[in-house]
KESEKE-853355 format. One record per residue (C-alpha): x, y, z negated; residue in three letters. Coordinates in nm, 2 decimals, always signed. Example, Ala and Ser with C-alpha at 12.3 -4.5 7.8 and 13.67 -1.06 7.14 Angstrom:
<rs>
[r [+1.23,-0.45,-0.78],"ala"]
[r [+1.37,-0.11,-0.71],"ser"]
</rs>
This chain:
<rs>
[r [+4.37,-1.45,-11.55],"unk"]
[r [+4.42,-1.60,-11.16],"unk"]
[r [+4.45,-1.41,-10.83],"unk"]
[r [+4.15,-1.55,-10.74],"unk"]
[r [+3.93,-1.44,-11.02],"unk"]
[r [+4.07,-1.07,-11.02],"unk"]
[r [+3.97,-1.06,-10.66],"unk"]
[r [+3.62,-1.20,-10.72],"unk"]
[r [+3.59,-0.94,-11.01],"unk"]
[r [+3.71,-0.67,-10.77],"unk"]
[r [+3.48,-0.74,-10.52],"unk"]
[r [+3.18,-0.73,-10.80],"unk"]
[r [+3.27,-0.41,-10.90],"unk"]
[r [+3.32,-0.28,-10.56],"unk"]
[r [+2.96,-0.42,-10.45],"unk"]
[r [+2.80,-0.27,-10.80],"unk"]
[r [+2.96,+0.07,-10.65],"unk"]
[r [+2.82,-0.02,-10.32],"unk"]
[r [+2.47,-0.10,-10.48],"unk"]
[r [+2.43,+0.21,-10.71],"unk"]
[r [+2.59,+0.44,-10.42],"unk"]
[r [+2.29,+0.29,-10.20],"unk"]
[r [+2.05,+0.35,-10.49],"unk"]
[r [+2.11,+0.73,-10.41],"unk"]
[r [+1.82,+0.90,-10.22],"unk"]
[r [+2.00,+1.17,-10.01],"unk"]
[r [+1.82,+1.49,-9.96],"unk"]
[r [+1.91,+1.73,-9.67],"unk"]
[r [+1.86,+2.11,-9.72],"unk"]
[r [+1.89,+2.36,-9.45],"unk"]
[r [+1.99,+2.71,-9.63],"unk"]
[r [+2.12,+3.04,-9.49],"unk"]
[r [+2.46,+3.15,-9.53],"unk"]
[r [+2.43,+3.45,-9.77],"unk"]
[r [+2.55,+3.46,-10.11],"unk"]
[r [+2.28,+3.40,-10.33],"unk"]
[r [+2.26,+3.05,-10.12],"unk"]
[r [+2.64,+2.99,-10.11],"unk"]
[r [+2.64,+3.02,-10.53],"unk"]
[r [+2.33,+2.80,-10.53],"unk"]
[r [+2.54,+2.49,-10.36],"unk"]
[r [+2.85,+2.58,-10.57],"unk"]
[r [+2.61,+2.54,-10.87],"unk"]
[r [+2.42,+2.20,-10.77],"unk"]
[r [+2.65,+2.03,-10.94],"unk"]
[r [+2.44,+2.09,-11.24],"unk"]
[r [+2.14,+1.98,-11.09],"unk"]
[r [+2.29,+1.64,-11.00],"unk"]
[r [+2.42,+1.54,-11.32],"unk"]
[r [+2.08,+1.57,-11.44],"unk"]
[r [+2.00,+1.37,-11.12],"unk"]
[r [+2.25,+1.10,-11.04],"unk"]
[r [+1.98,+0.92,-10.83],"unk"]
[r [+1.99,+1.22,-10.56],"unk"]
[r [+2.24,+1.32,-10.32],"unk"]
[r [+2.25,+1.65,-10.18],"unk"]
[r [+2.35,+1.72,-9.82],"unk"]
[r [+2.35,+2.11,-9.73],"unk"]
[r [+2.32,+2.24,-9.39],"unk"]
[r [+2.41,+2.62,-9.43],"unk"]
[r [+2.34,+2.84,-9.12],"unk"]
[r [+2.32,+3.19,-8.97],"unk"]
[r [+1.98,+3.36,-9.04],"unk"]
[r [+1.87,+3.36,-8.68],"unk"]
[r [+2.01,+2.97,-8.63],"unk"]
[r [+1.84,+2.87,-8.92],"unk"]
[r [+1.51,+2.97,-8.81],"unk"]
[r [+1.56,+2.82,-8.48],"unk"]
[r [+1.60,+2.50,-8.64],"unk"]
[r [+1.39,+2.47,-8.88],"unk"]
[r [+1.09,+2.59,-8.68],"unk"]
[r [+1.20,+2.34,-8.42],"unk"]
[r [+1.20,+2.11,-8.65],"unk"]
[r [+0.89,+2.12,-8.84],"unk"]
[r [+0.70,+2.18,-8.51],"unk"]
[r [+0.81,+1.90,-8.37],"unk"]
[r [+0.79,+1.67,-8.65],"unk"]
[r [+1.16,+1.60,-8.64],"unk"]
[r [+1.20,+1.49,-9.02],"unk"]
[r [+1.61,+1.63,-9.05],"unk"]
[r [+1.54,+1.82,-9.34],"unk"]
[r [+1.40,+1.76,-9.68],"unk"]
[r [+1.41,+2.10,-9.82],"unk"]
[r [+1.41,+2.41,-9.58],"unk"]
[r [+1.50,+2.79,-9.65],"unk"]
[r [+1.20,+2.99,-9.51],"unk"]
[r [+1.08,+3.35,-9.50],"unk"]
[r [+0.73,+3.52,-9.64],"unk"]
[r [+0.65,+3.53,-9.23],"unk"]
[r [+0.67,+3.13,-9.18],"unk"]
[r [+0.48,+3.00,-9.52],"unk"]
[r [+0.09,+3.14,-9.46],"unk"]
[r [+0.15,+3.04,-9.11],"unk"]
[r [+0.31,+2.68,-9.15],"unk"]
[r [+0.09,+2.64,-9.51],"unk"]
[r [-0.22,+2.70,-9.28],"unk"]
[r [-0.11,+2.43,-9.05],"unk"]
[r [-0.07,+2.18,-9.29],"unk"]
[r [+0.29,+2.15,-9.25],"unk"]
[r [+0.42,+2.21,-9.57],"unk"]
[r [+0.35,+2.03,-9.90],"unk"]
[r [+0.17,+2.21,-10.16],"unk"]
[r [+0.36,+2.29,-10.48],"unk"]
[r [+0.04,+2.32,-10.67],"unk"]
[r [+0.17,+2.01,-10.87],"unk"]
[r [+0.51,+2.12,-11.00],"unk"]
[r [+0.55,+2.02,-11.41],"unk"]
[r [+0.41,+2.27,-11.65],"unk"]
[r [+0.74,+2.36,-11.77],"unk"]
[r [+0.80,+2.53,-11.40],"unk"]
[r [+0.54,+2.77,-11.51],"unk"]
[r [+0.45,+2.90,-11.17],"unk"]
[r [+0.24,+3.19,-11.35],"unk"]
[r [+0.55,+3.33,-11.42],"unk"]
[r [+0.61,+3.43,-11.05],"unk"]
[r [+0.52,+3.78,-10.98],"unk"]
[r [+0.17,+3.81,-10.84],"unk"]
[r [+0.32,+4.01,-10.54],"unk"]
[r [+0.58,+3.73,-10.44],"unk"]
[r [+0.36,+3.43,-10.51],"unk"]
[r [+0.06,+3.56,-10.31],"unk"]
[r [+0.28,+3.59,-9.99],"unk"]
[r [+0.34,+3.20,-10.08],"unk"]
[r [-0.02,+3.12,-10.12],"unk"]
[r [-0.26,+2.99,-9.84],"unk"]
[r [-0.62,+2.83,-9.99],"unk"]
[r [-0.51,+2.82,-10.30],"unk"]
[r [-0.16,+2.65,-10.25],"unk"]
[r [+0.14,+2.74,-10.33],"unk"]
[r [+0.32,+2.60,-10.03],"unk"]
[r [+0.68,+2.73,-10.13],"unk"]
[r [+0.90,+2.84,-10.41],"unk"]
[r [+1.03,+3.16,-10.44],"unk"]
[r [+1.43,+3.15,-10.42],"unk"]
[r [+1.46,+3.55,-10.45],"unk"]
[r [+1.23,+3.80,-10.38],"unk"]
[r [+1.25,+4.18,-10.23],"unk"]
[r [+1.07,+4.50,-10.12],"unk"]
[r [+1.28,+4.79,-10.00],"unk"]
[r [+1.29,+5.15,-10.19],"unk"]
[r [+1.52,+5.47,-10.14],"unk"]
[r [+1.90,+5.45,-10.27],"unk"]
[r [+2.07,+5.76,-10.25],"unk"]
[r [+2.36,+5.96,-10.36],"unk"]
[r [+2.29,+6.16,-10.71],"unk"]
[r [+2.57,+6.36,-10.65],"unk"]
[r [+2.47,+6.51,-10.32],"unk"]
[r [+2.12,+6.55,-10.39],"unk"]
[r [+2.24,+6.76,-10.68],"unk"]
[r [+2.46,+6.97,-10.45],"unk"]
[r [+2.14,+7.03,-10.23],"unk"]
[r [+2.00,+7.16,-10.50],"unk"]
[r [+1.69,+6.91,-10.53],"unk"]
[r [+1.57,+6.63,-10.74],"unk"]
[r [+1.46,+6.28,-10.63],"unk"]
[r [+1.10,+6.21,-10.76],"unk"]
[r [+1.05,+5.88,-10.88],"unk"]
[r [+0.79,+5.81,-10.62],"unk"]
[r [+0.89,+6.06,-10.31],"unk"]
[r [+0.66,+6.18,-10.04],"unk"]
[r [+0.80,+6.14,-9.66],"unk"]
[r [+0.81,+6.48,-9.63],"unk"]
[r [+1.03,+6.53,-9.93],"unk"]
[r [+1.27,+6.28,-9.79],"unk"]
[r [+1.31,+6.47,-9.47],"unk"]
[r [+1.35,+6.80,-9.63],"unk"]
[r [+1.63,+6.61,-9.84],"unk"]
[r [+1.78,+6.44,-9.55],"unk"]
[r [+1.80,+6.77,-9.36],"unk"]
[r [+1.97,+6.97,-9.69],"unk"]
[r [+2.25,+6.66,-9.76],"unk"]
[r [+2.35,+6.65,-9.40],"unk"]
[r [+2.74,+6.78,-9.32],"unk"]
[r [+2.79,+6.64,-8.98],"unk"]
[r [+3.10,+6.84,-8.96],"unk"]
[r [+3.22,+6.56,-9.27],"unk"]
[r [+3.06,+6.26,-9.15],"unk"]
[r [+2.81,+6.28,-9.39],"unk"]
[r [+2.45,+6.19,-9.27],"unk"]
[r [+2.14,+6.28,-9.49],"unk"]
[r [+1.95,+5.96,-9.40],"unk"]
[r [+2.04,+5.65,-9.28],"unk"]
[r [+1.79,+5.40,-9.17],"unk"]
[r [+1.73,+5.06,-8.92],"unk"]
[r [+1.76,+5.13,-8.59],"unk"]
[r [+1.89,+4.81,-8.41],"unk"]
[r [+1.60,+4.65,-8.21],"unk"]
[r [+1.45,+4.29,-8.37],"unk"]
[r [+1.13,+4.21,-8.53],"unk"]
[r [+1.31,+4.12,-8.89],"unk"]
[r [+1.55,+4.46,-8.82],"unk"]
[r [+1.40,+4.80,-8.70],"unk"]
[r [+1.04,+4.66,-8.68],"unk"]
[r [+1.07,+4.56,-9.03],"unk"]
[r [+1.15,+4.91,-9.14],"unk"]
[r [+0.88,+5.07,-8.87],"unk"]
[r [+0.63,+4.85,-8.94],"unk"]
[r [+0.63,+4.92,-9.32],"unk"]
[r [+0.64,+5.29,-9.26],"unk"]
[r [+0.37,+5.29,-9.03],"unk"]
[r [+0.19,+5.13,-9.28],"unk"]
[r [+0.21,+5.44,-9.52],"unk"]
[r [+0.12,+5.67,-9.24],"unk"]
[r [-0.24,+5.46,-9.18],"unk"]
[r [-0.10,+5.28,-8.88],"unk"]
[r [-0.14,+4.94,-8.83],"unk"]
[r [-0.06,+4.66,-8.60],"unk"]
[r [-0.42,+4.53,-8.47],"unk"]
[r [-0.77,+4.64,-8.57],"unk"]
[r [-1.04,+4.37,-8.69],"unk"]
[r [-1.07,+4.26,-8.30],"unk"]
[r [-0.74,+4.20,-8.29],"unk"]
[r [-0.68,+4.47,-8.03],"unk"]
[r [-0.32,+4.65,-8.03],"unk"]
[r [-0.30,+4.98,-8.19],"unk"]
[r [+0.00,+5.18,-8.08],"unk"]
[r [-0.21,+5.39,-7.85],"unk"]
[r [-0.37,+5.55,-8.19],"unk"]
[r [-0.26,+5.87,-8.36],"unk"]
[r [-0.09,+5.70,-8.69],"unk"]
[r [+0.14,+5.54,-8.50],"unk"]
[r [+0.23,+5.84,-8.31],"unk"]
[r [+0.28,+6.03,-8.60],"unk"]
[r [+0.47,+5.80,-8.79],"unk"]
[r [+0.71,+5.71,-8.44],"unk"]
[r [+0.80,+6.09,-8.41],"unk"]
[r [+0.84,+6.13,-8.78],"unk"]
[r [+1.11,+5.85,-8.78],"unk"]
[r [+1.29,+5.97,-8.46],"unk"]
[r [+1.28,+6.34,-8.55],"unk"]
[r [+1.42,+6.30,-8.87],"unk"]
[r [+1.69,+6.04,-8.75],"unk"]
[r [+1.80,+6.29,-8.46],"unk"]
[r [+1.84,+6.57,-8.70],"unk"]
[r [+1.97,+6.38,-9.01],"unk"]
[r [+2.08,+6.04,-8.89],"unk"]
[r [+2.43,+5.92,-8.79],"unk"]
[r [+2.52,+5.90,-8.38],"unk"]
[r [+2.46,+5.53,-8.26],"unk"]
[r [+2.19,+5.48,-8.54],"unk"]
[r [+1.98,+5.24,-8.24],"unk"]
[r [+2.28,+4.97,-8.33],"unk"]
[r [+2.24,+5.03,-8.69],"unk"]
[r [+2.09,+4.71,-8.86],"unk"]
[r [+2.11,+4.61,-9.25],"unk"]
[r [+2.48,+4.55,-9.22],"unk"]
[r [+2.60,+4.88,-9.06],"unk"]
[r [+2.40,+5.10,-9.28],"unk"]
[r [+2.52,+4.90,-9.59],"unk"]
[r [+2.87,+5.01,-9.45],"unk"]
[r [+2.79,+5.35,-9.39],"unk"]
[r [+2.67,+5.39,-9.74],"unk"]
[r [+2.92,+5.22,-9.94],"unk"]
[r [+3.22,+5.45,-9.75],"unk"]
[r [+3.02,+5.73,-9.86],"unk"]
[r [+2.81,+5.84,-9.51],"unk"]
[r [+2.48,+5.85,-9.60],"unk"]
[r [+2.29,+6.04,-9.84],"unk"]
[r [+2.00,+5.83,-9.84],"unk"]
[r [+1.92,+5.47,-9.72],"unk"]
[r [+1.58,+5.31,-9.74],"unk"]
[r [+1.65,+4.96,-9.74],"unk"]
[r [+1.63,+4.61,-9.90],"unk"]
[r [+1.63,+4.61,-10.30],"unk"]
[r [+1.88,+4.32,-10.32],"unk"]
[r [+2.11,+4.61,-10.13],"unk"]
[r [+2.14,+4.75,-10.49],"unk"]
[r [+2.38,+4.56,-10.65],"unk"]
[r [+2.61,+4.62,-10.32],"unk"]
[r [+2.62,+4.98,-10.31],"unk"]
[r [+2.68,+4.97,-10.74],"unk"]
[r [+2.95,+4.76,-10.70],"unk"]
[r [+3.30,+4.94,-10.76],"unk"]
[r [+3.48,+4.63,-10.54],"unk"]
[r [+3.32,+4.75,-10.23],"unk"]
[r [+3.11,+5.06,-10.28],"unk"]
[r [+3.33,+5.42,-10.27],"unk"]
[r [+3.00,+5.55,-10.42],"unk"]
[r [+2.92,+5.33,-10.72],"unk"]
[r [+2.89,+5.51,-10.95],"unk"]
[r [+2.68,+5.81,-10.78],"unk"]
[r [+2.38,+5.61,-10.64],"unk"]
[r [+2.02,+5.62,-10.80],"unk"]
[r [+1.72,+5.46,-10.66],"unk"]
[r [+1.37,+5.54,-10.60],"unk"]
[r [+1.00,+5.44,-10.44],"unk"]
[r [+0.96,+5.37,-10.09],"unk"]
[r [+0.81,+5.71,-9.99],"unk"]
[r [+0.43,+5.77,-9.87],"unk"]
[r [+0.19,+6.03,-9.72],"unk"]
[r [-0.05,+6.01,-9.99],"unk"]
[r [-0.25,+5.77,-9.83],"unk"]
[r [-0.26,+5.47,-10.10],"unk"]
[r [+0.02,+5.29,-9.90],"unk"]
[r [+0.40,+5.32,-9.97],"unk"]
[r [+0.65,+5.26,-9.68],"unk"]
[r [+0.78,+4.93,-9.82],"unk"]
[r [+0.82,+4.55,-9.73],"unk"]
[r [+0.77,+4.27,-9.90],"unk"]
[r [+1.02,+3.95,-9.85],"unk"]
[r [+1.11,+3.62,-10.05],"unk"]
[r [+1.36,+3.38,-9.94],"unk"]
[r [+1.19,+3.05,-10.06],"unk"]
[r [+1.22,+2.67,-10.06],"unk"]
[r [+0.94,+2.43,-9.89],"unk"]
[r [+0.94,+2.11,-9.83],"unk"]
[r [+0.81,+1.98,-9.47],"unk"]
[r [+0.51,+1.75,-9.46],"unk"]
[r [+0.72,+1.49,-9.32],"unk"]
[r [+0.97,+1.43,-9.56],"unk"]
[r [+0.98,+1.08,-9.73],"unk"]
[r [+1.13,+1.23,-10.01],"unk"]
[r [+0.91,+1.45,-10.14],"unk"]
[r [+0.95,+1.38,-10.53],"unk"]
[r [+1.30,+1.43,-10.51],"unk"]
[r [+1.26,+1.72,-10.31],"unk"]
[r [+1.02,+1.87,-10.55],"unk"]
[r [+1.27,+1.79,-10.82],"unk"]
[r [+1.53,+1.99,-10.67],"unk"]
[r [+1.28,+2.33,-10.56],"unk"]
[r [+1.20,+2.30,-10.94],"unk"]
[r [+1.54,+2.34,-11.07],"unk"]
[r [+1.68,+2.60,-10.78],"unk"]
[r [+1.39,+2.85,-10.83],"unk"]
[r [+1.37,+2.82,-11.24],"unk"]
[r [+1.43,+2.99,-11.53],"unk"]
[r [+1.70,+2.77,-11.61],"unk"]
[r [+1.87,+2.86,-11.32],"unk"]
[r [+1.85,+3.23,-11.39],"unk"]
[r [+2.06,+3.20,-11.73],"unk"]
[r [+2.31,+2.98,-11.53],"unk"]
[r [+2.36,+3.23,-11.29],"unk"]
[r [+2.39,+3.51,-11.55],"unk"]
[r [+2.63,+3.29,-11.76],"unk"]
[r [+2.86,+3.21,-11.50],"unk"]
[r [+2.83,+3.55,-11.27],"unk"]
[r [+2.68,+3.80,-11.51],"unk"]
[r [+2.29,+3.91,-11.53],"unk"]
[r [+2.36,+4.18,-11.21],"unk"]
[r [+2.40,+3.89,-10.97],"unk"]
[r [+2.08,+3.67,-11.07],"unk"]
[r [+1.90,+3.61,-10.80],"unk"]
[r [+1.61,+3.91,-10.82],"unk"]
[r [+1.23,+3.94,-10.74],"unk"]
[r [+1.08,+3.65,-10.82],"unk"]
[r [+0.96,+3.57,-11.21],"unk"]
[r [+0.82,+3.82,-11.50],"unk"]
[r [+1.02,+3.70,-11.78],"unk"]
[r [+1.35,+3.80,-11.57],"unk"]
[r [+1.23,+4.15,-11.64],"unk"]
[r [+1.11,+4.16,-11.99],"unk"]
[r [+1.44,+4.00,-12.04],"unk"]
[r [+1.62,+4.26,-12.21],"unk"]
[r [+1.99,+4.19,-12.10],"unk"]
[r [+1.83,+4.23,-11.77],"unk"]
[r [+1.65,+4.52,-11.82],"unk"]
[r [+2.03,+4.69,-11.87],"unk"]
[r [+2.11,+4.63,-11.50],"unk"]
[r [+2.04,+4.96,-11.34],"unk"]
[r [+1.82,+4.86,-11.06],"unk"]
[r [+1.61,+4.59,-11.20],"unk"]
[r [+1.30,+4.83,-11.28],"unk"]
[r [+1.29,+5.06,-10.94],"unk"]
[r [+1.31,+4.63,-10.80],"unk"]
[r [+1.03,+4.54,-11.00],"unk"]
[r [+0.85,+4.84,-10.90],"unk"]
[r [+0.89,+4.83,-10.58],"unk"]
[r [+0.78,+4.47,-10.54],"unk"]
[r [+0.47,+4.54,-10.71],"unk"]
[r [+0.36,+4.81,-10.50],"unk"]
[r [+0.34,+4.62,-10.18],"unk"]
[r [+0.02,+4.38,-10.14],"unk"]
[r [+0.05,+4.13,-9.82],"unk"]
[r [-0.31,+4.08,-9.83],"unk"]
[r [-0.39,+4.44,-9.82],"unk"]
[r [-0.10,+4.60,-9.63],"unk"]
[r [-0.26,+4.86,-9.48],"unk"]
[r [-0.47,+5.17,-9.52],"unk"]
[r [-0.79,+5.02,-9.34],"unk"]
[r [-0.89,+4.66,-9.33],"unk"]
[r [-0.71,+4.43,-9.08],"unk"]
[r [-0.72,+4.04,-9.00],"unk"]
[r [-0.40,+3.97,-9.10],"unk"]
[r [-0.14,+3.92,-9.36],"unk"]
[r [+0.22,+4.03,-9.43],"unk"]
[r [+0.34,+4.39,-9.50],"unk"]
[r [+0.62,+4.42,-9.27],"unk"]
[r [+0.50,+4.18,-9.01],"unk"]
[r [+0.20,+3.99,-8.87],"unk"]
[r [+0.12,+3.61,-9.03],"unk"]
[r [+0.07,+3.47,-8.67],"unk"]
[r [+0.34,+3.28,-8.44],"unk"]
[r [+0.33,+3.51,-8.17],"unk"]
[r [+0.45,+3.84,-8.39],"unk"]
[r [+0.83,+3.71,-8.35],"unk"]
[r [+0.82,+3.74,-7.94],"unk"]
[r [+0.61,+4.06,-7.93],"unk"]
[r [+0.76,+4.26,-8.21],"unk"]
[r [+1.15,+4.22,-8.10],"unk"]
[r [+0.99,+4.34,-7.76],"unk"]
[r [+0.83,+4.61,-7.92],"unk"]
[r [+1.12,+4.69,-8.15],"unk"]
[r [+1.35,+4.68,-7.81],"unk"]
[r [+1.12,+5.01,-7.70],"unk"]
[r [+1.16,+5.18,-8.05],"unk"]
[r [+1.50,+5.15,-8.00],"unk"]
[r [+1.54,+5.27,-7.68],"unk"]
[r [+1.35,+5.59,-7.80],"unk"]
[r [+1.59,+5.63,-8.07],"unk"]
[r [+1.85,+5.59,-7.82],"unk"]
[r [+1.69,+5.90,-7.63],"unk"]
[r [+1.64,+5.66,-7.26],"unk"]
[r [+1.29,+5.71,-7.32],"unk"]
[r [+1.03,+5.93,-7.53],"unk"]
[r [+0.79,+5.81,-7.79],"unk"]
[r [+0.48,+5.86,-7.59],"unk"]
[r [+0.64,+5.63,-7.35],"unk"]
[r [+0.76,+5.41,-7.60],"unk"]
[r [+0.43,+5.38,-7.77],"unk"]
[r [+0.25,+5.32,-7.42],"unk"]
[r [+0.50,+5.01,-7.36],"unk"]
[r [+0.43,+4.87,-7.69],"unk"]
[r [+0.02,+4.90,-7.62],"unk"]
[r [+0.09,+4.73,-7.26],"unk"]
[r [+0.30,+4.44,-7.38],"unk"]
[r [+0.11,+4.34,-7.67],"unk"]
[r [-0.20,+4.35,-7.50],"unk"]
[r [-0.06,+4.12,-7.23],"unk"]
[r [+0.10,+3.92,-7.51],"unk"]
[r [-0.21,+3.88,-7.69],"unk"]
[r [-0.44,+3.78,-7.42],"unk"]
[r [-0.17,+3.48,-7.31],"unk"]
[r [-0.22,+3.37,-7.65],"unk"]
[r [-0.58,+3.38,-7.64],"unk"]
[r [-0.71,+3.64,-7.88],"unk"]
[r [-0.93,+3.73,-8.02],"unk"]
[r [-0.96,+3.35,-8.10],"unk"]
</rs>
């Protein structure tokens, strides 16, 4: 073969390779930098092997940055992302605005009816599923079985808040830095206000009445906040107003918490012997109630949604269907074990006898099923959402209220002053936003 023919052949091969590459459709996926999503990226070669015409580009961000970026992009129709990782707070707001693509036409093999009703309900607006859940969570009681036994108590499957306060006091040994209860105190709509809003629901409190009037000046809110402050003052760790999820996780794993009420996804962390000094001494119970018909647990899902402005909707749907499918759960189980499968999304996972062996599986399911985003409070309210109110103004308002409640926990203001301030700032913000609409 002559040199010219070799060059021509090489050029043709290069052009063919370039053409093949050019034909690929690139999906830009914005996601959060937690362990489950990092694992999804590592396993995504399984998807591209089946879809050689699709290329994936990942934008992985810290949670607060992710929220800011995707919110800005979708509100301005920026078109930077084809798939967004979004939460149960954003989905009903954005779905109602027409900012998300309906996923009602995913293939029958996807089996959308297998999605847990509570999780699916939080992602559905006017009959349209606007995001597919990657993992779901509620909150529950995680407790030290050895300390409970030492205190001469037995944790009910469905405890009351009065029992929790009694047990917390009995388990506290401040001289040895063991605290009966660890709860979120750090200010933020997704930090202390996620916990306190869900807790307040169980005390009969609510953010707004049917006319969108703030309700912090009512007896149920005073009872809920006072109970929380008294219990934390008596049985909680020092500096609790700086503690969020990660700080309480570290306290529990190091053996300094008798009980911790927080996200069900924490169960795999506190029972992992590689990280937790108390891994073999952890029990689980439903979040507490006061007998009014609502438990103090929240409902959340990190989900994959497609912005209405994407020009690659079909390819995006293919990826979303893969990453949130039964097959993906089985893939993770085969690589990492059943305890590391993304939890809280599909009934079939909880029907699987192998997954049933995971010690926290059933309590996670029971916790999720006991939360109702469409009816989150004892009294009727004009909003949906369990630990949040699904209106755009909530993030800013709840962060400001959270600062007041954190100050009360730190002892710089009283419970009454915190509630008075919360009422005033919420009224001001709602008037400015034009409520009632």
